[in-house]
Kinemage of the C-alpha trace (Angstrom):
@kinemage 1
@onewidth
@group {chain A} dominant
@subgroup {mainchain}
@vectorlist {calphas} color= white
{ca unk a 1} P -58.279 -271.573 -69.003
{ca unk a 2} L -58.059 -274.049 -66.174
{ca unk a 3} L -57.462 -272.902 -62.630
{ca unk a 4} L -54.493 -274.070 -60.631
{ca unk a 5} L -56.003 -276.876 -58.560
{ca unk a 6} L -52.795 -277.894 -56.784
{ca unk a 7} L -51.329 -275.778 -54.026
{ca unk a 8} L -47.599 -275.135 -54.211
{ca unk a 9} L -45.182 -273.561 -51.732
{ca unk a 10} L -44.166 -269.974 -52.571
{ca unk a 11} L -40.569 -271.052 -53.310
{ca unk a 12} L -41.787 -273.505 -55.956
{ca unk a 13} L -43.950 -270.860 -57.649
{ca unk a 14} L -41.174 -268.260 -57.463
{ca unk a 15} L -38.557 -270.669 -58.788
{ca unk a 16} L -40.798 -271.581 -61.718
{ca unk a 17} L -41.319 -267.862 -62.346
{ca unk a 18} L -37.535 -267.588 -62.894
{ca unk a 19} L -37.947 -269.782 -65.992
{ca unk a 20} L -40.857 -267.686 -67.293
{ca unk a 21} L -38.991 -264.416 -66.700
{ca unk a 22} L -35.911 -265.852 -68.428
{ca unk a 23} L -37.978 -266.663 -71.519
{ca unk a 24} L -39.335 -263.111 -71.578
{ca unk a 25} L -35.852 -261.619 -71.052
{ca unk a 26} L -34.436 -263.519 -74.028
{ca unk a 27} L -37.350 -262.541 -76.273
{ca unk a 28} L -37.214 -258.855 -75.346
{ca unk a 29} L -33.423 -258.418 -75.145
{ca unk a 30} L -32.262 -261.052 -77.618
{ca unk a 31} L -29.700 -263.831 -77.559
{ca unk a 32} L -27.163 -261.578 -75.786
{ca unk a 33} L -29.200 -262.184 -72.602
{ca unk a 34} L -29.293 -265.978 -72.976
{ca unk a 35} L -26.828 -266.999 -70.283
{ca unk a 36} L -27.940 -267.125 -66.658
{ca unk a 37} L -25.145 -266.236 -64.217
{ca unk a 38} L -27.132 -266.837 -61.012
{ca unk a 39} L -30.587 -267.145 -59.506
{ca unk a 40} L -32.034 -266.428 -56.090
{ca unk a 41} L -35.358 -267.420 -54.515
{ca unk a 42} L -36.739 -266.638 -51.065
{ca unk a 43} L -40.470 -266.945 -50.489
{ca unk a 44} L -42.278 -264.797 -53.064
{ca unk a 45} L -39.097 -262.933 -54.071
{ca unk a 46} L -36.762 -263.988 -56.860
{ca unk a 47} L -33.826 -262.611 -58.814
{ca unk a 48} L -32.547 -263.659 -62.209
{ca unk a 49} L -29.021 -262.562 -63.127
{ca unk a 50} L -27.968 -262.827 -66.766
{ca unk a 51} L -24.807 -261.965 -68.638
{ca unk a 52} L -25.603 -258.708 -70.466
{ca unk a 53} L -23.869 -255.570 -71.671
{ca unk a 54} L -26.032 -252.632 -70.589
{ca unk a 55} L -28.789 -251.185 -68.412
{ca unk a 56} L -32.389 -251.735 -69.397
{ca unk a 57} L -34.707 -248.991 -70.533
{ca unk a 58} L -38.012 -248.537 -68.663
{ca unk a 59} L -39.756 -249.734 -71.836
{ca unk a 60} L -37.746 -252.975 -71.841
{ca unk a 61} L -38.552 -253.613 -68.166
{ca unk a 62} L -42.241 -253.080 -68.890
{ca unk a 63} L -42.100 -255.336 -71.969
{ca unk a 64} L -40.424 -258.173 -70.014
{ca unk a 65} L -42.988 -257.953 -67.200
{ca unk a 66} L -45.949 -257.824 -69.602
{ca unk a 67} L -44.681 -260.745 -71.675
{ca unk a 68} L -43.944 -262.872 -68.581
{ca unk a 69} L -47.443 -262.237 -67.229
{ca unk a 70} L -48.991 -262.970 -70.617
{ca unk a 71} L -47.306 -266.389 -70.505
{ca unk a 72} L -48.608 -266.953 -66.968
{ca unk a 73} L -52.141 -266.128 -68.147
{ca unk a 74} L -51.778 -268.424 -71.164
{ca unk a 75} L -51.380 -271.358 -68.750
{ca unk a 76} L -48.343 -272.849 -70.498
{ca unk a 77} L -47.571 -276.504 -69.838
{ca unk a 78} L -44.427 -277.309 -67.860
{ca unk a 79} L -42.789 -280.706 -68.319
{ca unk a 80} L -39.813 -282.227 -66.507
{ca unk a 81} L -37.907 -284.908 -68.421
{ca unk a 82} L -35.308 -287.045 -66.660
{ca unk a 83} L -32.654 -287.954 -69.225
{ca unk a 84} L -29.133 -289.354 -69.284
{ca unk a 85} L -26.807 -286.343 -69.546
{ca unk a 86} L -25.369 -287.380 -72.912
{ca unk a 87} L -28.829 -287.840 -74.411
{ca unk a 88} L -30.027 -284.473 -73.063
{ca unk a 89} L -26.979 -282.760 -74.565
{ca unk a 90} L -27.438 -284.561 -77.892
{ca unk a 91} L -31.127 -283.602 -78.130
{ca unk a 92} L -31.017 -280.029 -76.804
{ca unk a 93} L -27.377 -278.918 -76.988
{ca unk a 94} L -25.840 -276.420 -74.575
{ca unk a 95} L -29.039 -274.350 -74.344
{ca unk a 96} L -29.956 -276.453 -71.290
{ca unk a 97} L -27.040 -275.050 -69.301
{ca unk a 98} L -26.293 -271.851 -67.417
{ca unk a 99} L -22.976 -270.141 -66.715
{ca unk a 100} L -22.681 -272.027 -63.425
{ca unk a 101} L -21.640 -275.601 -64.229
{ca unk a 102} L -23.293 -278.880 -63.351
{ca unk a 103} L -20.626 -281.163 -61.861
{ca unk a 104} L -19.246 -283.702 -64.347
{ca unk a 105} L -20.153 -286.663 -62.135
{ca unk a 106} L -23.873 -285.872 -62.576
{ca unk a 107} L -24.917 -288.385 -65.238
{ca unk a 108} L -28.688 -287.797 -65.250
{ca unk a 109} L -30.374 -284.426 -65.774
{ca unk a 110} L -33.823 -283.067 -65.050
{ca unk a 111} L -34.736 -280.982 -68.084
{ca unk a 112} L -37.474 -278.430 -67.404
{ca unk a 113} L -39.386 -277.414 -70.522
{ca unk a 114} L -42.046 -274.722 -70.717
{ca unk a 115} L -44.017 -275.080 -73.946
{ca unk a 116} L -45.439 -272.009 -75.655
{ca unk a 117} L -49.029 -271.955 -76.931
{ca unk a 118} L -47.883 -273.112 -80.404
{ca unk a 119} L -46.010 -276.113 -78.954
{ca unk a 120} L -42.568 -274.562 -79.369
{ca unk a 121} L -40.227 -274.279 -76.393
{ca unk a 122} L -40.650 -271.052 -74.396
{ca unk a 123} L -37.831 -271.922 -71.979
{ca unk a 124} L -35.643 -274.973 -71.385
{ca unk a 125} L -33.113 -275.573 -68.655
{ca unk a 126} L -31.411 -278.337 -66.727
{ca unk a 127} L -32.793 -277.814 -63.220
{ca unk a 128} L -33.141 -280.098 -60.218
{ca unk a 129} L -35.699 -277.985 -58.320
{ca unk a 130} L -39.453 -278.605 -58.020
{ca unk a 131} L -41.741 -276.742 -60.445
{ca unk a 132} L -45.454 -276.096 -60.859
{ca unk a 133} L -47.239 -278.020 -63.633
{ca unk a 134} L -48.446 -274.971 -65.554
{ca unk a 135} L -47.656 -271.273 -65.563
{ca unk a 136} L -51.110 -270.302 -64.281
{ca unk a 137} L -50.065 -271.689 -60.876
{ca unk a 138} L -47.343 -269.023 -60.504
{ca unk a 139} L -49.502 -265.945 -59.960
{ca unk a 140} L -48.731 -262.413 -61.128
{ca unk a 141} L -45.074 -261.483 -61.673
{ca unk a 142} L -44.044 -257.961 -60.649
{ca unk a 143} L -40.556 -256.848 -61.701
{ca unk a 144} L -38.564 -254.562 -59.438
{ca unk a 145} L -35.867 -252.145 -60.612
{ca unk a 146} L -33.116 -254.056 -62.459
{ca unk a 147} L -29.478 -253.457 -61.539
{ca unk a 148} L -26.689 -253.496 -64.122
{ca unk a 149} L -23.234 -254.352 -62.820
{ca unk a 150} L -21.008 -252.948 -65.565
{ca unk a 151} L -17.723 -254.287 -64.159
{ca unk a 152} L -19.006 -257.863 -64.402
{ca unk a 153} L -21.402 -257.346 -67.340
{ca unk a 154} L -24.277 -258.720 -65.263
{ca unk a 155} L -27.910 -257.676 -65.270
{ca unk a 156} L -29.874 -258.485 -62.103
{ca unk a 157} L -33.651 -258.639 -62.545
{ca unk a 158} L -35.480 -258.869 -59.206
{ca unk a 159} L -39.167 -259.719 -59.029
{ca unk a 160} L -41.959 -260.733 -56.707
{ca unk a 161} L -44.936 -262.996 -57.280
{ca unk a 162} L -48.424 -262.152 -56.118
{ca unk a 163} L -51.129 -264.785 -55.608
C-alpha cells in the first residue's frame, strides 16, 4: 500500500468519502438505496441522504462502515473524466446522476469513478467537486446514527472522517 503523499483539505477528503460511503450503502442495502437525494460536507463531517424505504439495523450500519473503511484501506484509484454530456450518458447511462438534476445547459460533465480492486467500478457519479486521487487519502470513516425520514422516504447517513 502506498501512503497518501499529497495533502488535501478536509472538505476534499470528506467529499470523496461521500462517494466511498455511497458505494458501501448500495452494496449493503441493494439497488433500492441507489439514488442520492442530497449531500452535505463541512470540514471533517459529511452526510449522505439516499432515497430508501426503512430504518437501518445496527448490523447494516456496522456493515456499511466496515465496508467503506475496507475500501479506504485498499487504496482504490479515483479517476475524473471530463466528457461531453451526451457521451457520458451514452457510455454510463443514468447511473451517473442523482435525484437533484444537473441543469440542461451544462454540456460537459466531470465523471468521478472509483475503481474497485478488480478493476470494476465501485462508485460512479457526475460531480464537479475536487477529489483525492486514491481512497487511502481519505482517512478513517466513522458513521454516526442514521436518521430515517419516513414521510419523505429518505435515509440520512452522517459520518466523520479521522486522519
